C-alpha positions in Angstrom: -102.9 15.2 -2.1 -101.7 16.3 1.4 -102.6 14.3 4.4 -104.5 16.0 7.3 -101.3 16.0 9.3 -99.4 17.7 6.5 -102.2 20.3 6.1 -101.9 21.2 9.8 -98.1 22.2 9.6 -97.6 25.8 10.5 -94.9 27.3 8.1 -93.9 29.7 10.9 -92.8 26.7 13.1 -90.6 25.2 10.4 -87.0 25.3 11.8 -84.8 27.9 10.0 -81.9 26.5 8.0 -78.6 26.5 9.8 -76.0 29.1 9.1 -74.6 28.6 5.6 -77.2 25.9 4.7 -78.7 26.6 1.3 -76.7 29.8 0.9 -75.3 30.4 -2.6 -71.7 31.6 -3.0 -72.5 34.6 -5.1 -70.0 33.5 -7.7 -70.7 32.3 -11.2 -72.1 28.8 -11.0 -71.8 28.6 -7.2 -69.5 26.4 -5.3 -69.9 22.6 -5.3 -70.1 20.8 -1.9 -66.7 20.2 -0.5 -65.0 22.7 -2.8 -61.9 24.5 -1.6 -62.5 28.0 -0.2 -62.4 30.8 -2.8 -59.3 32.9 -2.3 -59.9 36.5 -1.5 -58.6 39.0 -4.0 -55.5 41.0 -2.8 -53.6 43.9 -4.2 -51.2 41.4 -5.8 -54.2 39.6 -7.3 -55.4 42.8 -8.9 -52.0 43.7 -10.2 -51.6 40.2 -11.7 -55.0 40.6 -13.4 -53.8 43.8 -15.0 -51.1 41.6 -16.7 -48.1 43.9 -16.3 -46.1 41.6 -18.5 -48.2 42.9 -21.5 -47.4 46.5 -20.9 -44.3 46.6 -23.2 -46.9 46.3 -26.0 -48.1 49.8 -25.0 -44.7 51.3 -24.2 -42.8 50.2 -27.4 -45.0 51.8 -30.1 -45.3 55.1 -28.2 -41.5 55.2 -27.9 -41.2 54.7 -31.6 -43.8 57.3 -32.5 -42.2 59.8 -30.1 -38.8 59.2 -31.6 -39.9 59.7 -35.2 -41.8 62.8 -34.2 -38.7 64.1 -32.3 -36.3 63.6 -35.2 -38.6 65.2 -37.7 -39.6 68.1 -35.4 -38.8 71.7 -36.3 -40.5 73.3 -33.3 -38.7 75.9 -31.3 -37.1 75.0 -28.0 -39.9 76.7 -26.0 -42.4 74.1 -27.2 -40.3 71.1 -26.1 -41.8 70.9 -22.6 -45.3 70.6 -23.8 -44.3 68.0 -26.4 -42.8 65.8 -23.6 -46.0 66.2 -21.6 -48.0 65.3 -24.7 -45.8 62.2 -25.2 -46.6 61.2 -21.7 -50.3 61.5 -22.4 -49.9 59.3 -25.4 -48.2 56.7 -23.2 -51.0 57.0 -20.7 -53.6 56.4 -23.4 -51.7 53.2 -24.6 -51.2 51.9 -21.0 -54.7 52.5 -19.8 -56.2 51.0 -23.0 -53.9 47.9 -22.5 -54.9 47.4 -18.9 -58.6 48.0 -19.8 -58.4 45.3 -22.5 -56.9 42.9 -20.0 -59.6 43.4 -17.4 -62.4 43.3 -20.0 -60.9 40.0 -21.3 -60.8 38.7 -17.7 -64.5 39.5 -17.4 -65.7 38.2 -20.8 -63.8 35.0 -20.7 -64.8 34.4 -17.1 -68.5 34.8 -17.6 -68.4 32.7 -20.7 -66.6 29.9 -18.9 -63.7 30.0 -21.3 -61.1 30.5 -18.5 -62.3 27.3 -16.7 -60.1 25.4 -19.1 -57.0 27.7 -19.0 -53.6 26.5 -17.8 -52.1 29.9 -17.0 -52.5 32.0 -13.9 -56.1 32.1 -12.5 -58.2 35.0 -13.5 -60.3 37.2 -11.2 -63.7 36.3 -12.7 -63.1 32.6 -13.4 -61.6 32.0 -10.0 -64.6 33.6 -8.2 -62.3 35.9 -6.2 -64.1 39.0 -7.5 -67.6 39.5 -8.7 -67.9 39.8 -12.5 -69.6 43.2 -12.2 -66.7 44.6 -10.3 -64.2 43.4 -12.9 -66.0 45.0 -15.8 -66.5 48.2 -13.9 -62.7 48.3 -13.3 -62.2 47.7 -17.1 -64.4 50.7 -18.0 -62.6 52.9 -15.4 -59.3 52.3 -17.3 -61.1 52.9 -20.6 -62.4 56.2 -19.2 -58.8 57.1 -18.0 -57.5 56.4 -21.6 -60.4 58.6 -23.0 -59.6 61.4 -20.6 -55.9 61.4 -21.5 -56.8 61.3 -25.2 -59.2 64.3 -24.8 -56.5 66.4 -23.4 -54.4 65.6 -26.5 -57.3 66.4 -28.7 -57.9 69.7 -26.9 -54.2 70.8 -27.3 -53.8 69.7 -30.9 -57.3 70.8 -31.9 -57.5 67.7 -34.1 -61.1 66.8 -33.1 -61.4 63.9 -35.5 -59.0 62.0 -33.2 -62.0 61.5 -30.8 -63.4 59.1 -33.4 -60.1 57.2 -33.5 -60.1 56.9 -29.7 -63.7 55.8 -29.6 -63.1 53.1 -32.2 -60.1 51.9 -30.2 -62.2 51.6 -27.0 -65.0 49.8 -28.8 -62.6 47.4 -30.5 -60.9 46.7 -27.1 -64.2 45.7 -25.5 -65.5 43.6 -28.3 -62.2 41.7 -28.6 -63.7 39.2 -26.2 -66.9 41.0 -25.2 -70.4 41.1 -26.7 -72.4 38.3 -28.3 -69.9 37.8 -31.2 -66.4 38.7 -30.0 -64.1 38.9 -32.9 -61.2 37.4 -30.8 -63.2 34.1 -30.9 -63.0 34.1 -34.7 -59.3 34.3 -35.3 -59.2 38.1 -35.6 -57.3 39.0 -32.4 -54.1 39.5 -34.2 -55.7 42.0 -36.5 -56.8 44.1 -33.5 -53.3 43.9 -32.0 -51.5 44.8 -35.2 -53.8 47.8 -36.0 -54.1 49.4 -32.5 -50.9 48.3 -30.8 -48.8 48.7 -33.9 -50.0 51.2 -36.5 -52.4 53.4 -34.5 -50.2 53.7 -31.4 -47.1 54.5 -33.3 -48.5 56.7 -36.0 -51.0 58.3 -33.6 -48.2 59.3 -31.2 -46.2 60.9 -34.0 -49.2 62.8 -35.3 -50.0 64.1 -31.8 -46.5 65.4 -31.3 -45.6 66.4 -34.9 -48.9 67.2 -36.6 -47.8 65.0 -39.5 -47.1 61.4 -40.3 -43.8 60.2 -41.8 -42.9 56.9 -43.6 -40.6 56.0 -40.8 -43.6 55.9 -38.4 -45.6 53.7 -40.6 -42.7 51.2 -41.1 -41.9 51.3 -37.4 -45.6 50.7 -36.6 -45.6 47.6 -38.9 -42.5 46.2 -37.2 -43.7 46.6 -33.6 -47.2 45.5 -34.6 -45.8 42.2 -35.9 -44.0 41.6 -32.6 -47.3 42.4 -30.7 -49.0 39.8 -32.8 -46.2 37.3 -31.9 -46.9 37.9 -28.2 -50.6 37.1 -28.7 -49.8 34.1 -30.9 -47.5 32.4 -28.4 -50.0 33.1 -25.6 -52.7 31.4 -27.7 -50.4 28.5 -28.6 -50.1 27.8 -24.9 -53.9 27.9 -24.5 -54.7 26.3 -27.9 -56.2 23.0 -26.6 -58.1 24.7 -23.8 -59.4 27.4 -26.2 -60.5 24.7 -28.6 -62.3 22.9 -25.9 -64.1 26.1 -24.8 -65.1 27.0 -28.4 -62.7 30.0 -28.6 -61.4 29.9 -32.2 -58.2 31.9 -32.0 -55.8 32.0 -34.9 -53.7 29.3 -33.2 -56.7 27.0 -33.0 -57.6 27.6 -36.6 -54.1 27.0 -37.9 -53.2 24.0 -35.8 -50.2 23.3 -33.7 -47.2 23.3 -36.0 -48.4 26.0 -38.5 -49.2 28.4 -35.6 -45.7 27.9 -34.2 -44.2 28.6 -37.6 -46.3 31.8 -38.0 -45.1 32.9 -34.6 -41.5 32.6 -35.7 -42.2 34.6 -38.8 -44.0 37.3 -36.9 -41.2 37.7 -34.3 -38.3 37.6 -36.8 -39.7 39.6 -39.7 -39.3 43.0 -37.8 -35.5 42.3 -37.8 -35.7 42.2 -41.6 -37.5 45.6 -41.4 -34.7 46.8 -39.1 -32.3 46.7 -42.1 -34.2 49.7 -43.5 -33.5 51.7 -40.4 -29.8 50.8 -40.3 -29.5 52.5 -43.7 -30.9 55.8 -42.3 -30.0 55.9 -38.6 -26.4 55.3 -37.4 -27.1 53.4 -34.2 -30.0 51.3 -35.4 -27.8 48.2 -35.9 -27.6 48.0 -32.1 -31.2 46.9 -32.0 -30.1 43.5 -33.5 -29.0 42.7 -29.9 -32.8 42.1 -29.2 -32.3 38.9 -31.1 -30.6 37.6 -27.9 -34.2 37.4 -26.6 -36.0 36.7 -29.8 -34.0 33.7 -31.0 -34.4 31.7 -27.8 -38.1 32.5 -27.8 -38.5 31.1 -31.3 -36.4 28.0 -30.4 -38.5 27.3 -27.3 -41.8 27.9 -29.0 -40.9 25.5 -31.9 -39.9 22.7 -29.6 -42.0 23.3 -26.4 -44.1 20.5 -25.2 -45.4 22.0 -21.9 -47.2 25.2 -20.9 -44.4 26.4 -18.6 -42.0 26.4 -21.5 -44.4 28.5 -23.6 -44.7 30.9 -20.6 -40.9 31.4 -20.8 -41.3 32.1 -24.6 -44.0 34.6 -23.9 -41.9 36.5 -21.5 -38.9 36.5 -23.9 -41.3 37.8 -26.6 -42.5 40.7 -24.6 -38.9 41.5 -23.6 -38.1 41.5 -27.4 -40.9 44.0 -27.9 -39.6 46.3 -25.2 -36.0 46.1 -26.4 -37.0 46.6 -30.0 -39.3 49.6 -29.3 -37.0 51.4 -26.9 -33.8 50.5 -28.7 -35.0 51.6 -32.1 -36.7 54.7 -30.6 -33.3 55.7 -29.1 -31.5 55.0 -32.3 -34.0 57.1 -34.3 -34.0 60.1 -31.9 -30.3 60.2 -31.0 
């Protein structure tokens, strides 16, 4: 029960809090007292959050699909210009989808608190540099750009069922780490990468340009899809302990340390076995074996690495392998 003096206090005469006192940071979880200032997001921060090092996973399958379409094309010369434009639209779809996935992943892992345990570069959401709502809006902007490029392809090819394929790709991209039960948290991330950044990107590009699908496109899609899975695997090997701590059950977490490293080696080297098939058909395909100059060191580092920076080097070599393999084999097939 309040005393008479307490009852006489006029709320209007209570001193206002000093500037900054009791004010929340506006970031997830707020800032603890004495915490370092939150860095402001710059253009470089946004570019880093787009993860440009992952873009070879979008470029390589489109190059392969365009190459298989080109070598099998019987279209007259007058139609070549539009086919090059259509190829660029396929590349735009893949790039925008990849960037959208990266921003959606930044948002979802950030709001779940998963990225609080990460050892790699700080993310926009988890660091508090950008509001979560802003990050997810940017992700959907890139998904919308991918959809717009895809709709132009659909309009020109008159293959309206491709809209369903694009819709499934965008939904799968978001629910990789988004939603209540993201499948990326249950060891299925590699399945998404193999299907959409391997088979769908390669075969879909060929179909958009050629109006048909050839065995070469399927086989090339399998090869580049395996390399894309290797990229995801080595990334998750680096974050395995942190993901386990956060409850993110990636395939690397489910398999354990040594088995996941062995699986990574198989995923990265198996496409060079597939490459033997292409050397029997295309004269210059043997030159793609030079991509092993990046792949073999990546495997060696991953099998022996004891620190996160070593695995970052392996990750970069793996994405370089994807780019060399995709562009190199695409050139060998087309020319």
